[in-house]
N, C-alpha and C positions, 0 to 999 in steps of 0.2 A: 450542578457540577460545571457545566459549560460557562455559566455566569461567573463562577469563582475563578476559572481559568482566564477568562477575559479580564477580570478585575486584576488578577495577579500579573498578567501580561501587560496590561495598560499601565499599571503602577510601576512596573519595572522599566518600561519604555520612558515614562515621564521622568523617572529618577536617574536613569543611566544614559540617556541619549547623548548628552554633551560629552561624557567620557568616551563613549564609543565613537562619536564623530571625531574627537581629537585623535584617537588611535588610528582611525581609518584615514584621516587627513595625513598623518605622519607616514602612513604606509603608502598612500597613493600620490601624495603631493598635490592634490587637486580637490577643491571643495565639492564640486559636483560629483566627482567619482567617489569621494568619501561618503557623501549622502547616499549614493546608489549602493555602495558596498554595505553600509549599515542597514538600509532598507531591505536589500536582498537577503542578508543574514537573518534579520528578524522575521521576514516572511518564511524563510526556510525553517526556522525554529518554532514558529507559532503552533503548527500541528503537534509538535512534540513538547509543548510547554511544560507538561507535568514532569518530564525527565529533566528539563532545565531547572525547575524549581526544586527538584529532589537533590540536585548537586549540592556539594558542601558550600561552594561559593558560586552562585548563579552568574555573577558578573564575569568571573574567570572562565566559566564554561562558554558564555557568549563571546567573550574576547578571543578564546581559542578558536571557536567556529569562524569568527570574523577573520582572524589571521590565516587560518587554513583556506578560507574562501579566497582571500587575496592571493595567497601563494599559488593555489590551483589556477586561478584566473590568469596570473602572470605566466604560468607555464604554457597556457593555451593561447596567449595573446600573439597574434600574428605581427603586430607592431606595437611599439611603445610610444606613449605620448609624454611630452615634457611640459611642465608648468614653469612659466617665467613670470616673475613679479615686475611691475612697472616701478621705475625709480620715482620716489615721491618728489613732488614739486616744491614742498616746503623745506626750507633749510633751517637748521638750528646749530647749536654749538657742537653737537655730536658728529663724529665721523660717519655719517650715514652711508657714504659711498663705500667706505671700508667695511662697514657692517654688512651692507648688501653684497659686496664682493665675497666676503667670508661666507655669508649665508648661501649665496649662489654656488660657491665652490663646495660647500658641504652638501647641498642638495644634489649637485652634479655627482659628487663622490658617492652619495647614498644610492642614486639611481644606477650607477655603474656596478654596484655590488650585486652578487647573486641574491635572489629573493629571500632565502632563509637567513642569510647574514644580515640583510637589511631589516628583516622582521625582528631578529634577535637584538639588534642595536636600538631599534625604535622602542621595543618593549622594555629594554634595560635602562636606556638613558632618557627617553622622552616620556615614557609612562612610569618610570621609576619602579619597575618591578624587580624583585630580587631574582637570582638565578633559578631558584626553585619554581617561582611563579611563572617566569619566562619559559622554563622547560615545560611546565604544564600547559601553557598557552600554545606552545609550538608542538606539543605531543612528542617530546624527545627527552633524553636524559639530561641531567644537570651538566655533566661533562661535555655533552654535545653543544649545549648553549654556550658554555665557557669557550669552547673551541671556535664556535661561530663568531662570538664577540671578539675574541682575540684575532682571528683572521681578518674580520671586517675592519677592526681598528688599525691593524697593520697596513691593510690596503689603503685606508683613508690617510694614514700618516705618510705613506709613500706618495700618494697623489698630491698631498699638500706641500711636500718638499720638492717636487719636480718643478723645474722652471716652466712658466706658462709660455705658450707660443706667442710671438708678437701679433698684434692686431693687423688685419689685412687692410690694404688701402694705403694711399700715399697722403702725406701731410704737407701740402704746399702752401 
């Protein structure tokens, strides 16, 4: 029985680690924190793996645990860390600076949202889950997910339309 559980667990980990890492990265904004979140979630679930495999959709069960773990950790966090990407050195025809500015603005906007709104937006728009699956992952009703998404998008739209403060420093 233990060998079967290990085989099922190991197979699940091999098959779904990339999807879980992507979700965790979108939630945390940092690769190292995403890996730690996935690892901690899987370590927490391993002793109860029979319950996970008995779920209708084991990946959804694990994703919900991952999301809940992230939200609970954020509630307890004494401080928040922010991830910033370096500007690439290679130039090409695309407006990389504009894309990076937009990406940074979106990341900053996501970081400023309450944790549940951020999680709802990540699950809906980055993981492409429908409202029902997002509700299952967050452990709430579909109406609550729609409300979280609506409020989160409204806040992001408001942030995007506000004029940005001028850069500090003088240009002589």
